[in-house]
C-alpha positions in Angstrom: -3.2 -4.0 -18.3 -2.5 -7.7 -17.5 -5.4 -10.1 -17.8 -7.3 -11.0 -14.6 -6.9 -14.7 -13.9 -10.1 -16.0 -12.2 -8.7 -19.5 -11.9 -6.3 -19.8 -8.9 -2.7 -20.5 -9.9 -1.3 -23.8 -8.5 1.1 -23.2 -5.6 1.7 -26.7 -4.3 4.1 -27.3 -1.5 5.2 -30.9 -1.2 1.9 -31.9 -2.7 -0.2 -29.7 -0.4 -2.3 -26.8 -1.5 -2.5 -23.8 0.8 -5.9 -22.1 1.2 -6.0 -18.7 2.8 -8.8 -16.3 3.7 -8.3 -13.1 5.5 -10.4 -10.9 7.8 -9.2 -7.3 8.0 -10.2 -4.8 10.8 -9.7 -1.2 9.7 -10.4 1.7 12.0 -12.6 4.3 10.3 -11.4 7.8 10.1 -13.9 9.6 12.3 -13.2 12.0 15.2 -15.7 10.3 17.4 -16.7 6.7 18.2 -19.4 4.6 16.4 -22.1 5.0 19.0 -20.9 7.9 21.2 -19.3 11.3 21.1 -16.1 10.1 22.7 -12.8 11.0 20.9 -10.9 8.4 18.9 -7.6 10.3 19.2 -4.7 7.9 19.6 -2.2 7.9 22.4 -4.2 9.4 25.2 -3.9 8.4 28.9 -5.6 5.0 29.6 -9.3 5.1 30.3 -9.7 8.8 29.5 -11.8 8.4 26.4 -14.4 5.8 27.5 -17.8 7.4 28.1 -20.8 5.9 29.9 -22.2 4.9 26.5 -19.0 3.0 25.6 -19.3 1.1 28.8 -23.1 0.5 28.4 -23.9 1.8 31.8 -27.6 1.7 32.8 -29.8 4.4 31.4 -27.6 5.3 28.4 -28.4 4.7 24.7 -26.1 4.3 21.7 -26.6 6.6 18.8 -25.1 5.6 15.4 -22.5 7.9 13.9 -23.8 8.6 10.4 -20.3 9.2 9.0 -19.3 5.5 9.6 -22.1 4.5 7.4 -21.0 6.9 4.6 -17.4 5.5 4.9 -18.6 1.9 4.7 -20.6 2.8 1.5 -17.5 4.4 0.1 -15.5 1.2 0.6 -18.3 -0.9 -0.9 -18.3 1.3 -4.0 -14.5 0.9 -4.1 -14.7 -2.9 -4.4 -17.7 -2.9 -6.8 -19.8 -4.5 -4.1 -23.5 -4.8 -3.3 -24.7 -2.2 -0.9 -27.5 -3.4 1.4 -29.9 -0.5 1.9 -31.6 -2.1 4.9 -29.3 -3.5 7.6 -29.4 -4.0 11.3 -27.0 -4.0 14.2 -26.8 -7.1 16.5 -25.3 -7.9 19.8 -22.6 -10.5 19.7 -22.5 -11.9 23.2 -19.3 -13.1 24.9 -17.3 -12.3 28.0 -13.8 -10.9 27.9 -12.2 -8.6 30.5 -11.6 -5.8 27.9 -15.3 -5.8 26.8 -17.2 -4.3 29.7 -20.6 -4.6 28.0 -20.4 -8.4 27.9 -21.3 -8.1 24.2 -20.1 -6.4 21.0 -22.3 -4.4 18.7 -21.7 -5.7 15.2 -23.6 -6.8 12.1 -24.5 -10.4 11.4 -27.2 -11.2 8.8 -27.3 -8.0 6.8 -23.9 -6.3 6.5 -24.0 -2.9 4.8 -21.4 -4.1 2.2 -22.1 -7.4 0.5 -20.1 -9.4 -2.1 -17.4 -7.5 -4.1 -13.9 -8.0 -5.3 -10.4 -6.5 -5.5 -7.6 -7.3 -8.0 -4.1 -8.0 -6.8 -0.9 -7.8 -8.8 1.8 -10.4 -8.2 5.5 -10.1 -8.7 5.4 -11.7 -12.1 2.9 -9.1 -13.3 -0.1 -11.6 -13.0 -3.3 -10.0 -11.9 -5.7 -12.1 -9.8 -9.2 -11.3 -8.6 -9.9 -12.0 -4.9 -13.5 -12.1 -3.8 -14.7 -10.1 -0.8 -17.5 -11.9 1.0 -18.7 -8.9 3.1 -17.7 -5.8 5.0 -19.6 -5.0 8.1 -19.5 -2.3 10.8 -18.8 -3.0 14.4 -17.3 -1.5 17.5 -13.8 -2.3 18.8 -13.2 -3.7 22.3 -10.8 -2.3 24.9 -7.2 -3.6 25.3 -5.7 -5.9 27.9 -2.2 -4.9 29.0 -0.1 -7.6 30.6 3.3 -5.9 31.1 2.5 -2.6 32.8 1.9 -3.8 36.3 4.0 -6.5 37.9 2.0 -9.7 38.4 -1.2 -8.1 37.2 -3.1 -7.2 34.0 -4.5 -3.8 33.2 -7.4 -2.8 31.1 -7.4 0.3 28.9 -10.9 1.0 27.5 -10.0 4.0 25.3 -10.5 1.9 22.2 -13.9 0.6 23.3 -16.5 1.8 20.8 -13.9 2.8 18.2 -15.6 2.3 14.7 -14.3 -0.6 12.7 -15.0 -2.0 9.3 -14.4 -5.7 9.2 -13.5 -6.8 5.6 -13.9 -10.6 5.0 -12.4 -12.2 2.0 -13.3 -15.4 0.2 -10.8 -18.2 0.7 -9.3 -17.4 -2.7 -5.6 -17.1 -1.9 -3.3 -20.0 -2.6 0.1 -18.6 -1.5 1.7 -16.3 1.0 2.5 -14.0 -1.9 -1.1 -13.7 -2.8 -2.1 -13.1 0.8 0.4 -10.3 1.4 -0.6 -8.7 -2.0 -4.3 -8.8 -1.0 -3.7 -7.2 2.4 -1.5 -4.5 0.7 -4.2 -3.9 -1.9 -6.9 -3.4 0.8 -4.5 -1.2 2.8 -3.9 1.0 -0.3 -7.6 1.2 -1.1 -8.8 2.3 2.4 -6.1 5.0 2.5 -6.8 6.0 -1.1 -10.5 6.4 -0.3 -9.7 8.4 2.9 -11.8 6.0 5.0 -8.8 5.0 7.3 -5.3 6.2 8.0 -4.2 2.5 7.8 -1.7 3.0 10.6 -0.7 -0.5 11.5 1.5 0.4 14.4 -1.4 2.2 16.1 -3.8 -0.7 15.5 -5.8 1.1 12.8 -5.3 -1.8 10.4 -4.8 -5.4 11.4 -5.5 -8.8 9.9 -6.7 -12.2 11.0 -5.4 -14.9 8.6 -7.2 -18.2 8.2 -4.9 -20.9 7.0 -5.5 -24.5 6.0 -4.0 -27.2 3.8 -5.5 -29.8 1.5 -4.6 -32.1 -1.3 -5.4 -30.7 -4.8 -9.2 -30.9 -5.6 -10.1 -32.2 -2.2 -12.5 -30.4 0.2 -11.1 -27.6 2.3 -9.0 -28.7 5.3 -9.5 -27.5 8.9 -8.5 -23.9 9.2 -6.6 -22.1 12.0 -7.0 -18.4 12.5 -3.9 -16.3 13.1 -5.1 -13.4 15.2 -4.4 -9.6 15.1 -1.3 -9.4 12.9 -0.3 -5.8 12.3 2.5 -5.7 9.7 3.0 -7.0 6.2 6.2 -8.7 7.2 4.6 -10.5 10.2 1.7 -11.6 8.0 4.2 -13.3 5.6 6.2 -14.8 8.5 3.1 -16.0 10.4 1.5 -17.8 7.4 4.8 -19.5 6.5 5.3 -20.7 10.1 1.7 -22.0 10.3 2.0 -23.8 6.9 5.0 -25.6 8.2 3.3 -26.5 11.4 0.2 -27.9 9.8 2.2 -29.7 7.1 4.3 -31.5 9.7 1.2 -32.7 11.6 -0.6 -33.9 8.5 2.4 -35.6 7.0 2.7 -37.7 10.2 -1.0 -38.7 10.0 -2.3 -36.2 12.6 -5.2 -33.9 12.4 -5.6 -30.1 12.7 -7.7 -28.7 15.5 -9.8 -25.6 14.5 -8.5 -22.9 16.8 -7.3 -19.3 17.1 -3.5 -18.9 17.3 -1.2 -16.1 18.1 2.1 -15.4 16.2 5.2 -14.8 18.2 7.8 -13.1 15.9 10.6 -13.4 18.4 10.3 -17.2 18.6 9.0 -17.5 15.0 6.1 -19.8 16.1 2.3 -19.8 16.4 0.8 -20.9 19.6 -2.8 -21.8 20.6 -4.9 -18.9 22.0 -8.3 -20.6 22.3 -10.1 -23.5 20.6 -12.7 -22.6 18.1 -15.6 -24.9 17.6 -17.2 -25.1 14.2 -20.1 -22.9 15.3 -19.6 -20.5 18.1 -22.7 -19.7 20.1 -22.5 -16.0 20.3 -26.3 -15.7 20.6 -26.7 -12.9 18.1 -29.8 -10.9 18.3 -30.8 -7.5 17.0 -29.7 -4.7 19.3 -32.9 -3.4 20.9 -31.5 0.1 21.4 -30.6 0.7 17.7 -33.0 1.3 14.8 -32.4 -0.5 11.5 -30.1 1.3 9.1 -32.0 2.5 6.0 -29.8 3.9 3.2 -31.5 6.0 0.5 -30.6 5.9 -3.2 -29.7 9.6 -2.9 -27.2 8.9 -0.2 -25.4 6.3 -2.3 -25.4 8.6 -5.4 -24.0 11.5 -3.4 -21.1 9.4 -2.2 -20.6 7.9 -5.7 -20.3 11.4 -7.2 -17.5 12.2 -4.7 -15.5 9.0 -5.3 -11.9 9.5 -6.5 -10.5 7.6 -9.5 -9.7 4.2 -8.1 -6.2 2.7 -8.1 -6.9 0.1 -10.8 -8.4 2.7 -13.2 -5.5 5.1 -12.5 -2.9 2.4 -13.3 -4.6 1.7 -16.6 -4.7 5.4 -17.5 -1.0 5.8 -16.6 -0.1 3.0 -18.9 -2.2 4.3 -21.8 -1.7 8.0 -21.3 1.9 8.3 -20.1 3.4 5.2 -21.8 4.8 3.7 -18.6 5.0 0.0 -17.9 2.5 -1.9 -15.8 5.2 -2.2 -13.1 5.7 1.5 -13.1 2.0 2.2 -12.9 1.7 -0.3 -10.0 4.5 1.4 -8.0 3.2 4.9 -8.8 -0.2 4.1 -7.4 0.8 2.4 -4.1 -0.6 5.6 -2.5 -2.9 8.3 -3.7 -0.4 10.9 -2.6 2.3 9.4 -4.8 0.0 9.1 -7.8 -1.1 12.8 -7.4 2.6 13.8 -7.1 3.6 11.9 -10.2 0.8 13.5 -12.3 1.8 16.9 -11.1 5.5 16.2 -12.1 4.3 15.1 -15.6 2.2 18.3 -16.0 5.2 20.4 -15.0 7.7 18.6 -17.2 6.0 19.1 -20.5 3.0 16.9 -20.5 2.1 13.3 -21.2 5.0 12.7 -23.6 7.4 13.1 -20.6 5.5 10.4 -18.6 8.2 7.8 -18.7 11.1 10.2 -17.9 9.0 11.5 -15.0 8.2 8.0 -13.8 11.9 7.1 -13.8 12.8 10.2 -11.7 9.9 9.8 -9.2 10.6 6.1 -8.6 14.4 6.5 -8.8 16.3 9.5 -7.6 13.4 11.2 -5.8 12.1 8.2 -3.9 15.7 7.2 -3.0 16.2 10.6 -1.5 13.0 10.4 0.5 14.0 7.0 1.9 17.6 8.0 2.7 16.3 11.1 4.6 13.5 9.1 6.3 10.9 11.6 5.0 7.2 11.2 4.1 6.2 12.4 0.6 4.5 15.4 2.2 7.8 16.4 3.9 9.8 16.5 0.6 11.9 19.7 0.2 11.4 19.3 -3.6 7.9 19.9 -4.8 6.3 18.1 -7.8 6.4 21.4 -9.8 10.1 21.8 -9.0 11.0 18.2 -10.1 8.9 18.6 -13.2 10.7 21.9 -14.0 14.0 20.2 -13.7 12.9 17.4 -16.1 11.8 20.0 -18.6 15.4 21.3 -18.6 16.6 17.8 -19.5 14.1 17.6 -22.3 15.1 20.9 -23.8 18.8 20.0 -23.5 19.6 22.7 -21.1 21.2 20.0 -18.9 22.1 16.4 -19.4 20.8 13.5 -17.4 24.1 13.3 -15.6 24.1 17.0 -14.7 20.5 16.7 -13.6 21.6 14.5 -10.7 23.8 17.3 -9.5 21.0 19.8 -10.0 18.6 17.6 -8.1 21.1 17.3 -5.2 21.3 21.1 -4.9 17.5 21.5 -5.2 17.1 19.0 -2.3 19.6 20.8 -0.1 18.7 24.4 -0.9 15.0 24.3 -1.9 15.6 26.3 -5.1 14.3 25.7 -8.5 16.3 24.0 -11.2 16.6 27.2 -13.3 18.0 29.1 -10.3 20.5 26.2 -9.5 21.6 26.0 -13.1 22.2 29.7 -13.3 24.0 30.0 -10.0 26.2 26.9 -10.3 26.9 27.4 -14.0 25.6 23.9 -14.9 24.1 24.7 -18.3 24.9 22.0 -20.8 27.3 23.0 -23.6 25.5 22.6 -27.0 27.6 25.0 -29.1 29.0 22.8 -31.9 32.2 24.9 -32.3 33.1 24.7 -28.7 32.5 21.0 -28.5 34.5 20.4 -31.7 37.5 22.3 -30.2 37.4 20.0 -27.1 37.2 16.9 -29.3 40.1 17.9 -31.4 42.3 18.5 -28.4 41.3 15.1 -27.0 42.0 13.3 -30.3 45.4 15.0 -30.6 46.3 13.9 -27.1 45.1 10.3 -27.5 46.4 9.1 -30.9 46.8 5.6 -29.7 43.1 5.3 -28.7 42.1 6.7 -32.0 44.1 4.0 -33.9 42.6 1.3 -31.6 39.1 2.6 -32.5 39.9 2.6 -36.2 41.1 -1.0 -35.9 37.7 -2.1 -34.5 38.0 -1.7 -30.8 34.7 0.1 -29.7 35.8 0.5 -26.1 38.5 2.9 -27.3 35.7 5.2 -28.7 33.9 5.1 -25.3 37.2 6.1 -23.7 37.6 9.1 -26.0 34.0 10.2 -25.3 34.8 10.0 -21.6 37.9 12.2 -22.0 35.8 14.8 -23.8 33.1 14.7 -21.1 35.8 15.1 -18.5 37.4 18.0 -20.3 34.0 19.7 -20.6 33.4 19.1 -16.9 30.4 17.0 -17.9 28.7 19.9 -19.7 29.0 18.7 -23.3 25.9 17.3 -24.8 26.6 13.5 -25.0 24.7 13.0 -28.2 26.5 15.8 -30.0 29.9 14.5 -28.7 29.2 11.0 -30.2 28.1 12.5 -33.5 31.0 15.0 -33.8 33.6 12.5 -32.7 32.7 10.0 -35.4 32.7 12.8 -38.0 36.1 14.1 -37.0 37.7 10.7 -36.7 36.4 9.9 -40.1 
């Protein structure tokens, strides 16, 4: 695998260095909320999934959902982080209309997940390590809706109390490319580990991007936080827009105010949401209704024993075991489902020695068909075993690579195996030497001028003759045999 570069690569823009840190909020995959039994199901009618506990009504007490702790530990193990076995929940006090409690239950001093790291791969193949400062558990707030009632704002408290894991990076990113790669890597990991569905459209995964500029080797500049961005494309656009805004201010001698800003993708601009002083006084204090969280060694070991092979380890194994490129391995591990599918294709196609051929088909023809049909991998009409079976027929010369594309098309449309398609459609490759020789002789006799051109040194003429033979055989002649026999017969 590529070497991890611990030293940030220079990405100067007109003499300015970009410094980016990112906070990611990912919704944990539990059926109930973090401190109550209320459902977390998405898309229900407003205010139908907010219980008295979620609203902190008098006389009710929060009870910690044990599964959210397990999922947080799972993430911590996935980024090789320190797991704090004694942590507490605190009340973060602030007033906002969609937070009926007047505070948010979160973690301040002792997050369950401490320092860790994740490696990102850039377009040029470079691998860079990004530090993760912490990941802590907290509850989500409700949602303010400003366009449902004319002249008024509405409040939907269904999300209030939804379990979140807030993942805070170090300010280690020095370009938009690195920032997007980092968010994608975390997104892949939380889905890979099964701790979140990562659905950005439904708010299950969103990012706050802290952006600042500085001259090389100078202290960090004043940062601005771009709040609640829920797509990779918007993250890229928002950071680029903010870089341009800050650069223009600084170039003309101005100063940057520390603040929270919103990105408007329609106007391609960021605008101020609220000022953010250097130290907000949230008046954190331990939540008096929740006991400290104590995690036993046995609990961590049990979760560790159930951890899947992580994406980085799987990529490395794909390269060494299946002889694919690092790029191939990266693409094939963008999701756990795709990685599992690919391995099943390899197993069905003849084993590890067919790894590269299988990778080409999975990333090429197969993925192209999925995208064209707008289907998820789980909806594919061609199974991994069926695709592997077809590749096995290429390997044993039953069909050529060109014929395989026809076979795949029929498999996709009809849901049948390659062997059935080949038999029904008469697509078996012609490998009988005598039959191929007869076709070649007919082609040579009918194309004497091309034969003479080849003999005089024009290689294109030979390719033309091969094309004539393939056409005469309706694409069924073995190309390698055609080439060999053609040269032998021309002499």
